[in-house]
N, C-alpha and C positions, 0 to 999 in steps of 0.2 A: 353477445351474439356481433357485437357493432364494437366493440373493441379486438373481437380479433380479426373482424377485417384489416379494419387499422393495421394493425400489426401484421396480417397478408404485407398489404398495400405497400410501409413501410419498404419490408424484406424485402419484394419486389422493387421500389425502387434499387435499393442497394442493388442487390444480383445484376440490375439488368447494366449495372453505372458499372460493377465490379465486371464484367464481359468484353465493354470493352476496352480494355486497357492488356487484357489478356487473349485475344486471339491472335491465334497462330496460322501463319497460311505455306501450305508444300505442296511439292509436288509428286507423285510418284512414275520412273519407270524403268519399265525393266530391263537387268542388265541390255548395257549392246559384245557382239564377241568379240569385240575387243576389248573390252569390264569382261568378261566371264574371260576370258585369255589372261588376262593379263592377274588376277584373283593365281591362275590354278599357279600359275607359273610365278608371282612371286610368295602368295599366300599371306597379300594385305587389302586390306578394302581400304579407302578413300574414308574420313574418317574426320569433318572441316565443321566451322560454324554452319559455313552454305550449301556443306555437304556433304551426305551423311550415305555411304556402302550398307543399307540390311545384311549379315550374311549366314549362314547359316552354324560361320564357324564361334568362339568367343569374341567377342567384343572383336576391334578390331584387325586381329589371326585369324588366316583362317586354318582352316588342318594344315599342316606339311603336304607336298607332291615328292614323291618319286622320279628320279630322271630315265623309268621305264614312265611311268606314270601321264608324264608330261608331251612324252615321245608320245606317247600313243594321243593326248590330249591332243598336238598339234596335223596328226598325221589323218583330219578330219577334214582340215581346213584345206584348198586348193592354193595352186598357186600365188596367186590374184588376190584369194583373201588374205591371205597374209601379208601382201605389197599395204592393201589397204586398214589393217589393222596400226601397220608399222609407221603409216602413211600418220594416222587417223596418231597413235603413242606418240609421233617427234612435234607433233602441232600441238599437245597436252601439258600443261602445264605442272600436273602433280606430277611428285616426284616418284609413286610407283608405277606409274606406267613408264620413264626414263630406264627403272630397276630392268622391266617385263622386257626393253625393250634388247640392251644389254644378254638376258637371259634367251632371249628369242635366239642371237645373233648365236652367245656360245652352245642351244641346242641346232641350228640349223646346221652343223655339219657332222652332225651326231642321224638324222634321219638320215641319210644317205647309204647310212652298215646295212 
């Protein structure tokens, strides 16, 4: 029984040493209105070393939406909310947000029809 105790102690020491080097930190956040809208308009999620958006799609590509679905999604926002989202996208460094801005500019004239 004494031999088993020594083995357990050694294994515990090895486990402690190996855990120190494999520590991972993360922060979970809910998607903002701007993020959700950008994902809908572009069908893309941001996947970088520092930023990984979890989606219900396949990998970094979401299910594509038709123009009708995109317009329906846009109609839930007030003009003030759209302006705020636009400012957030302009300040963003991510390519997806720049593409979403172009898609928004393309779709806004169609909303008045």
